[in-house]
C-alpha positions as CSV (number, residue, x, y, z in Angstrom):
1,M,-0.4,0.1,0.3
2,A,1.3,3.0,-1.1
3,S,2.3,5.6,1.4
4,E,-0.2,8.1,0.5
5,D,-3.1,5.3,1.0
6,I,-1.9,5.2,4.9
7,D,-1.8,8.2,5.3
8,R,-5.6,9.2,4.3
9,D,-6.6,5.9,5.8
10,V,-5.1,7.2,9.2
11,C,-6.1,10.5,9.5
12,K,-10.0,8.8,8.1
13,L,-9.5,6.6,11.6
14,V,-8.4,9.5,13.1
15,H,-11.5,11.2,12.7
16,G,-13.7,8.5,12.9
17,L,-11.8,7.8,16.7
18,A,-12.3,11.1,17.9
19,R,-16.2,11.4,16.5
20,T,-17.1,7.6,18.3
21,L,-15.1,10.0,21.4
22,D,-16.7,12.2,21.3
23,G,-20.4,11.3,20.5
24,H,-19.5,8.8,23.8
25,V,-19.0,12.3,25.8
26,R,-21.5,13.4,24.6
27,R,-24.1,10.7,25.9
28,V,-23.0,10.8,29.0
29,A,-23.1,14.5,29.5
30,D,-26.9,14.0,28.2
31,E,-27.1,11.7,31.7
32,L,-25.5,13.8,33.7
33,G,-27.1,17.2,33.0
34,L,-24.0,19.0,31.6
35,T,-22.4,20.3,28.7
36,P,-19.8,17.5,26.9
37,S,-17.2,20.6,28.0
38,Q,-18.9,20.6,31.3
39,V,-17.1,17.0,31.4
40,V,-14.2,17.7,29.9
41,A,-13.3,20.3,32.5
42,L,-15.1,18.2,35.6
43,R,-12.3,14.5,34.2
44,E,-9.1,16.8,33.9
45,L,-10.0,19.0,37.4
46,S,-7.5,15.6,38.8
47,E,-6.3,18.2,41.4
48,P,-6.6,21.7,41.6
49,I,-4.7,23.9,39.3
50,T,-5.5,27.3,37.4
51,A,-7.7,28.3,35.0
52,R,-5.2,28.7,31.9
53,E,-4.0,25.0,32.9
54,L,-7.6,23.7,32.6
55,A,-7.0,25.6,29.2
56,A,-4.6,23.6,28.0
57,R,-5.8,20.3,29.2
58,M,-8.9,20.9,27.0
59,A,-7.1,22.0,24.1
60,C,-8.8,25.6,24.5
61,E,-9.3,28.8,25.0
62,A,-8.3,30.7,28.1
63,S,-11.7,32.4,28.0
64,N,-13.6,29.3,26.9
65,A,-12.4,27.5,30.1
66,T,-13.4,30.3,32.5
67,F,-16.8,30.1,30.5
68,V,-17.7,26.2,31.8
69,L,-15.6,27.2,34.7
70,D,-18.1,29.0,35.8
71,R,-21.3,27.1,34.6
72,L,-19.7,24.5,37.1
73,E,-19.5,27.3,39.9
74,E,-22.5,28.7,39.5
75,R,-23.8,24.6,40.2
76,G,-22.1,24.5,43.3
77,L,-19.0,22.3,41.5
78,L,-15.8,24.4,42.0
79,N,-14.6,27.5,44.5
80,R,-11.6,29.5,43.0
81,H,-9.3,30.5,45.5
82,P,-5.6,32.3,45.2
83,H,-3.4,30.9,43.8
84,P,-0.4,29.7,46.7
85,T,2.5,31.5,44.9
86,D,1.1,33.4,42.1
87,R,-1.1,36.3,43.0
88,R,-2.1,36.8,39.8
89,A,-3.7,33.3,39.6
90,K,-6.3,31.2,41.4
91,Q,-6.9,27.3,42.2
92,I,-9.9,25.6,40.7
93,V,-10.9,23.8,43.6
94,L,-13.6,20.8,43.6
95,T,-15.9,21.1,45.8
96,A,-17.7,17.9,47.8
97,E,-20.3,17.5,45.1
98,G,-17.8,18.3,42.5
99,L,-15.7,15.3,43.3
100,R,-18.8,13.2,43.9
101,R,-20.1,14.7,40.3
102,R,-16.2,13.7,38.9
103,E,-16.7,10.4,39.8
104,Q,-19.5,9.9,38.6
105,A,-18.4,10.9,34.7
106,L,-15.3,9.6,34.9
107,K,-17.0,5.5,36.5
108,L,-19.6,6.7,33.2
109,L,-17.1,7.3,30.3
110,G,-14.7,4.2,32.0
111,D,-17.8,1.9,31.7
112,T,-19.2,2.7,28.3
113,S,-16.1,3.5,26.6
114,P,-15.1,2.6,23.4
115,L,-11.8,2.4,24.4
116,G,-12.6,-1.1,26.4
117,S,-13.0,-3.2,23.4
118,L,-9.3,-3.3,23.5
119,R,-7.3,-5.1,26.2
120,A,-5.6,-3.2,28.7
121,D,-2.0,-3.3,26.3
122,Q,-3.7,-2.9,23.2
123,Q,-4.8,0.5,25.0
124,E,-1.6,1.6,26.3
125,A,0.2,1.4,22.6
126,L,-2.8,3.0,20.6
127,R,-1.8,5.7,23.8
128,D,2.2,5.6,23.1
129,L,1.6,5.6,19.7
130,L,-0.9,8.7,19.7
131,K,1.5,10.4,22.2
132,A,4.1,9.8,19.5
133,L,2.4,11.7,16.4
134,T,1.7,14.6,18.3
135,A,4.4,15.2,20.6
């Protein structure tokens, strides 16, 4: 198979996987009564971080992450606290309810993940290949 054919096939497959994963996040968001962006934010809030760090993890602009954070804060799922070392920044910290909702989201995302049909070693290999391609 020619290199350009492989490139085209890989692009189609990666695009298809992205659409499948997006649909999965949307279904979980619907089940939780959240937006897909809110589910992604909860998934990424594994520790106190700044809005800028969250934006990088979500692969979006800081203003978009701030909008999502504002909505989550309105729902009582997070608080903003002064950053311990940077006077200009705020740390995002999940509330008890935010932690509960995050756990729900992680469980739903994991239980029905499109990647669940792969063995653990296949999932790791896929992750490693994608890291190498996006490094």
